[in-house]
C-alpha positions in Angstrom: 0.0 -0.1 0.2 3.0 2.3 0.2 2.9 3.0 -3.4 -0.8 3.8 -3.2 -0.1 6.1 -0.4 2.6 8.1 -2.2 0.4 8.3 -5.3 -2.6 9.6 -3.5 -0.5 12.1 -1.7 0.9 13.5 -4.9 -2.6 14.2 -6.5 -5.0 14.8 -3.7 -3.6 18.2 -2.9 -2.9 19.3 -6.7 -5.5 21.5 -7.9 -6.9 20.9 -11.4 -8.1 23.8 -13.3 -11.2 23.5 -15.2 -11.0 23.6 -18.9 -14.0 24.0 -20.6 -13.3 23.8 -24.4 -15.6 24.9 -27.3 -15.7 22.4 -30.0 -14.6 24.7 -32.5 -11.2 25.0 -30.7 -10.3 21.4 -30.4 -8.0 19.9 -32.4 -8.9 17.9 -35.5 -7.5 14.8 -34.1 -9.1 15.0 -30.7 -10.5 11.9 -29.2 -14.1 11.6 -28.3 -16.0 10.4 -25.1 -18.8 8.2 -25.1 -20.6 7.5 -21.7 -22.9 4.7 -20.8 -24.4 3.7 -17.3 -26.6 4.9 -14.2 -26.7 7.8 -11.8 -23.0 7.7 -11.4 -22.5 9.1 -14.9 -26.1 10.6 -15.8 -25.4 14.3 -16.4 -29.2 15.2 -16.8 -30.5 12.4 -19.3 -33.5 11.9 -16.8 -34.6 15.6 -16.9 -36.2 14.8 -20.3 -38.2 11.6 -19.6 -41.0 10.6 -17.3 -39.4 9.6 -14.2 -38.9 10.5 -10.5 -35.3 9.4 -10.8 -34.0 13.0 -11.0 -31.7 15.4 -9.4 -33.0 18.5 -11.1 -33.9 20.4 -7.9 -32.0 22.0 -4.8 -29.3 21.1 -3.2 -28.0 19.0 -6.3 -25.4 20.9 -8.3 -24.9 23.8 -5.7 -21.1 23.4 -5.1 -19.9 23.8 -8.7 -22.7 24.8 -11.1 -24.5 26.9 -8.7 -27.9 25.3 -9.9 -29.4 21.7 -10.3 -28.5 20.1 -13.6 -29.7 16.8 -13.1 -26.3 15.3 -11.7 -26.7 13.1 -8.5 -24.1 15.1 -6.8 -23.4 18.6 -5.2 -21.3 19.1 -8.5 -19.4 17.4 -11.1 -19.4 13.6 -11.8 -16.4 11.2 -12.5 -17.3 11.5 -16.3 -17.0 15.2 -16.1 -13.4 15.3 -14.6 -12.5 12.6 -17.3 -13.8 15.1 -20.1 -11.8 17.8 -18.5 -8.6 15.8 -18.2 -8.9 15.0 -22.0 -9.5 18.6 -22.8 -12.9 18.1 -23.9 -16.1 20.1 -23.2 -18.6 18.6 -20.6 -20.1 15.6 -22.5 -23.7 16.7 -23.0 -26.9 14.3 -22.4 -28.1 12.5 -25.4 -31.7 13.5 -24.8 -30.9 17.3 -24.2 -32.8 19.3 -27.0 -31.1 20.5 -29.8 -28.0 18.1 -29.0 -27.0 17.0 -32.6 -23.2 17.5 -32.3 -21.3 14.3 -31.5 -17.8 15.2 -32.5 -16.7 15.3 -28.8 -18.9 12.3 -27.7 -22.1 12.0 -26.0 -23.6 10.8 -22.6 -26.3 8.2 -22.7 -26.4 7.3 -18.8 -29.5 7.3 -16.9 -30.3 7.3 -13.2 -31.8 4.3 -12.1 -30.6 2.3 -15.1 -29.3 -1.3 -14.9 -28.0 -4.0 -17.3 -31.2 -6.0 -16.8 -34.2 -4.3 -18.2 -36.1 -5.8 -15.4 -34.4 -3.4 -12.8 -36.2 -0.4 -14.4 -39.4 -1.9 -13.4 -38.2 -2.6 -9.9 -37.1 0.9 -9.4 -40.8 2.2 -8.6 -41.4 -0.9 -6.4 -38.3 0.0 -4.4 -39.1 3.4 -4.1 -42.6 2.7 -2.6 -41.3 0.2 -0.3 -38.3 2.1 1.0 -40.1 5.2 1.5 -43.5 3.5 2.6 -45.4 5.4 0.3 -47.2 2.8 -1.9 -50.3 4.7 -1.8 -49.4 7.3 -4.1 -48.6 7.0 -8.0 -45.0 7.2 -9.2 -44.0 7.3 -12.9 -40.8 5.6 -13.6 -39.3 5.3 -17.0 -35.3 5.1 -16.9 -33.0 4.2 -19.8 -31.7 0.7 -19.6 -28.5 -0.3 -20.9 -30.1 -2.0 -24.1 -31.7 1.2 -24.9 -28.7 3.5 -24.4 -27.1 1.1 -26.9 -29.8 1.7 -29.4 -29.3 5.3 -28.9 -25.5 5.0 -29.5 -26.3 3.0 -32.8 -28.2 5.9 -34.1 -25.2 8.2 -33.2 -23.0 5.6 -35.1 -25.4 5.6 -38.2 -25.5 9.4 -38.1 -21.7 9.8 -38.2 -21.4 7.3 -41.1 -23.8 9.3 -43.0 -22.1 12.5 -42.3 -18.4 11.5 -42.5 -18.6 8.4 -44.6 -17.9 4.9 -43.5 -14.1 4.9 -43.3 -13.9 8.1 -41.6 -16.7 7.5 -39.1 -15.2 4.1 -38.3 -11.6 5.7 -37.6 -13.5 8.3 -35.4 -15.4 5.6 -33.5 -12.2 3.5 -33.1 -10.1 6.3 -31.5 -13.0 7.1 -29.1 -13.0 6.2 -25.3 -16.2 4.5 -24.1 -16.8 5.1 -20.4 -19.3 2.4 -18.8 -20.6 1.9 -15.2 -23.6 -0.1 -14.8 -24.8 -2.9 -12.8 -25.1 -1.3 -9.1 -29.0 -1.0 -9.5 -29.3 -4.6 -10.5 -27.7 -5.5 -7.3 -29.1 -3.2 -4.7 -32.9 -3.0 -5.9 -33.7 -6.5 -5.2 -33.1 -5.8 -1.4 -35.1 -2.7 -1.2 -38.0 -3.8 -3.4 -38.8 -7.1 -1.3 -37.7 -8.7 -4.8 -38.1 -12.7 -4.8 -35.4 -13.0 -7.4 -32.9 -14.8 -5.3 -35.7 -17.6 -4.8 -35.2 -18.5 -8.5 -31.7 -17.7 -9.0 -28.3 -18.3 -7.4 -26.2 -15.2 -6.6 -23.9 -16.5 -9.3 -26.5 -17.1 -11.8 -27.9 -13.5 -11.4 -24.4 -12.0 -11.5 -24.0 -14.1 -14.6 -27.1 -12.6 -16.2 -25.9 -8.9 -15.4 -22.5 -9.5 -17.1 -24.0 -11.3 -19.8 -26.0 -8.3 -20.8 -23.2 -6.0 -20.1 -20.6 -8.0 -22.3 -23.2 -8.2 -24.9 -23.3 -4.4 -25.1 -19.5 -4.0 -25.3 -19.4 -6.4 -28.2 -22.1 -4.5 -30.0 -20.2 -1.2 -29.4 -17.2 -2.9 -30.6 -18.8 -4.0 -34.0 -19.6 -0.2 -34.5 -15.8 0.5 -34.1 -15.5 1.0 -30.2 -11.9 -0.3 -29.1 -11.2 1.4 -25.8 -13.5 0.8 -22.8 -13.1 2.2 -19.3 -14.7 0.8 -16.2 -14.3 0.8 -12.3 -15.3 -2.1 -10.2 -17.9 -1.8 -7.4 -16.0 -2.6 -4.3 -17.8 -2.3 -1.2 -21.2 -1.3 -2.7 -23.1 -2.6 0.4 -21.4 0.1 2.5 -23.4 3.1 0.9 -25.6 4.9 3.5 -28.8 3.5 1.7 -27.8 0.0 2.6 -26.4 0.8 5.8 -29.7 2.1 6.9 -31.2 -1.3 6.0 -29.2 -3.3 8.5 -31.3 -3.7 11.6 -30.1 -1.8 14.9 -26.8 -0.5 12.9 -25.1 1.7 15.2 -21.5 0.6 14.2 -21.7 1.4 10.5 -21.9 -2.1 9.4 -22.2 -2.8 5.9 -25.0 -4.6 4.0 -22.9 -8.0 3.4 -25.4 -9.6 1.0 -24.8 -6.7 -1.6 -21.1 -6.7 -0.9 -21.0 -10.4 -1.8 -22.9 -9.7 -5.1 -20.3 -6.9 -5.9 -17.4 -9.1 -5.2 -18.8 -11.8 -7.6 -19.5 -8.9 -10.2 -16.1 -7.8 -9.9 -14.4 -11.1 -10.2 -16.7 -11.8 -13.4 -16.2 -8.7 -15.1 -12.6 -8.9 -14.9 -12.7 -12.4 -16.4 -15.0 -11.4 -19.2 -12.8 -8.4 -20.1 -9.7 -10.5 -20.2 -11.7 -13.0 -22.6 -12.6 -10.1 -24.9 -9.3 -8.8 -25.0 -8.0 -12.0 -26.6 -10.9 -12.4 -28.7 -12.1 -8.8 -30.1 -9.9 -7.2 -32.6 -7.9 -4.3 -30.9 -10.0 -4.5 -27.8 -8.4 -2.7 -24.9 -9.8 -2.0 -21.5 -8.9 0.2 -18.4 -10.2 -1.3 -15.1 -10.1 0.9 -11.9 -9.9 -1.1 -8.6 -12.1 1.2 -6.4 -12.0 -1.2 -3.7 -8.2 -0.2 -3.1 -9.3 3.6 -2.8 -12.3 2.8 -0.5 -10.2 0.6 1.8 -7.5 3.2 2.3 -10.2 5.9 2.8 -12.1 3.8 5.4 -8.9 3.5 7.3 -7.9 7.1 7.2 -10.4 9.6 5.9 -8.5 12.7 7.2 -5.7 11.9 4.7 -8.1 12.1 1.9 -9.6 15.5 3.2 -12.9 14.0 4.6 -14.4 14.1 8.1 -17.3 11.8 7.3 -17.4 8.7 5.4 -20.2 6.8 6.8 -23.0 9.4 6.8 -24.5 11.2 3.9 -24.4 15.1 3.6 -28.0 15.0 2.4 -30.9 12.8 3.3 -32.7 11.7 6.4 -32.9 8.6 8.9 -29.9 6.5 10.0 -26.8 7.7 8.1 -29.2 9.9 6.2 -29.6 6.8 4.3 -33.2 7.4 3.3 -33.5 9.1 -0.3 -35.1 12.2 0.6 -32.4 14.7 -0.4 -34.3 17.7 -1.6 -37.6 16.6 -0.4 -39.1 15.6 -3.8 -39.4 12.1 -3.6 -41.9 11.3 -1.0 -40.3 12.5 2.1 -40.2 16.3 2.4 -38.2 16.7 5.5 -34.3 16.1 5.1 -31.2 17.1 6.6 -28.3 18.8 4.8 -24.7 19.2 6.0 -23.1 22.8 5.9 -19.9 21.7 3.9 -20.2 18.9 1.5 -16.5 18.7 0.8 -16.2 17.2 4.4 -18.3 14.3 3.3 -17.7 11.3 1.0 -21.3 10.8 0.2 -23.4 13.6 -0.8 -26.6 11.6 -0.6 -27.9 8.3 0.3 -26.3 6.5 -2.8 -24.0 9.1 -4.4 -20.7 10.5 -3.5 -19.7 14.1 -3.4 -17.9 16.3 -6.0 -14.7 16.0 -4.1 -14.9 12.2 -4.0 -15.7 12.0 -7.7 -12.6 14.3 -8.4 -10.3 11.7 -6.2 -11.8 8.7 -8.2 -11.4 10.3 -11.7 -7.9 11.1 -11.1 -7.2 7.6 -10.2 -9.0 6.4 -13.2 -7.1 8.9 -15.4 -3.7 8.5 -14.1 -3.4 5.7 -11.5 -0.6 3.3 -11.6 -1.3 -0.2 -12.9 -2.2 -1.9 -9.8 -4.9 0.8 -9.2 -6.2 1.2 -12.7 -4.9 -1.4 -15.5 -4.0 -2.8 -17.6 -4.4 1.0 -19.0 -5.3 4.0 -17.3 -7.5 6.5 -19.3 -4.9 8.9 -19.9 -3.1 6.4 -21.9 -6.3 5.8 -24.0 -6.4 9.5 -24.9 -2.8 9.4 -25.9 -2.8 6.2 -28.1 
């Protein structure tokens, strides 16, 4: 762990200037960024669909943007920082009206999305059970991974029409594809009283999630995608939402059933990526081992600049683990900390901008034992 400590000490106190670049000033040979996934990467796609899985209200966005953008954080997301480090503008939501310019990439991610289409249907049930508001009507329509893939294929088709087949293929082959999906598939069964594990073993269920994810990766590869970035889930069962579900939890215990699924997922995804690296032409991947960062963070939060790593900045109930931040999702009363930069978690399921920056820096330029076999910086330099 000595090398990790040295690396973290190097970057944690190095300020990164924001570099928002207009598309017209980009170099001709720039590399685009395409983003898929869930709320970890959603910059506001859910603002434009009929859903309650939104963050387009106070206090979301207050730290950096000074207004709510739809991002589930007080400020920027990991994907925003990766774009900054690559000298790209903020990558826009695919559903943003008038968004027809894809030369720097586009973001398809949707809060609440899963690798399994059934996860979308479970989102509303989970919300009703957890907030005990099953008596009111909630509309939920999130964009699952399969639908995000269909959107990407439309973009690829448009690029071929505008650039020609050869130039479009070259453009898509140079691009980087950032993907984060699966956490909702593993969390929602436990907060929606699902019976899925009566019919499938944990290994079978993880296999279905990984199967849908790898199918999507292969389809992107067919369209030209070659460089893919991921992060593993680490201790997913330790988010405030799940800590609040542990009966009588006064010691910060994690929800171990979800941690077990996350561990199975991480191992299965790594194996699948290694196999695709052998079988798919020019396929390359970057895997950030989030569990290493989280392990060090838990041991010594102060070294990372945090005072609180168990409780969310915004929410209610134990560990502020009830998803009530902003008072728009069934529970109107909530607590809000005075300084989000002191908190690792901003709300019950999502980290603060400061945490997003730290994770993004490790994904961008972390050493091979933390982010490998490539880091994202190497992808943009290839």
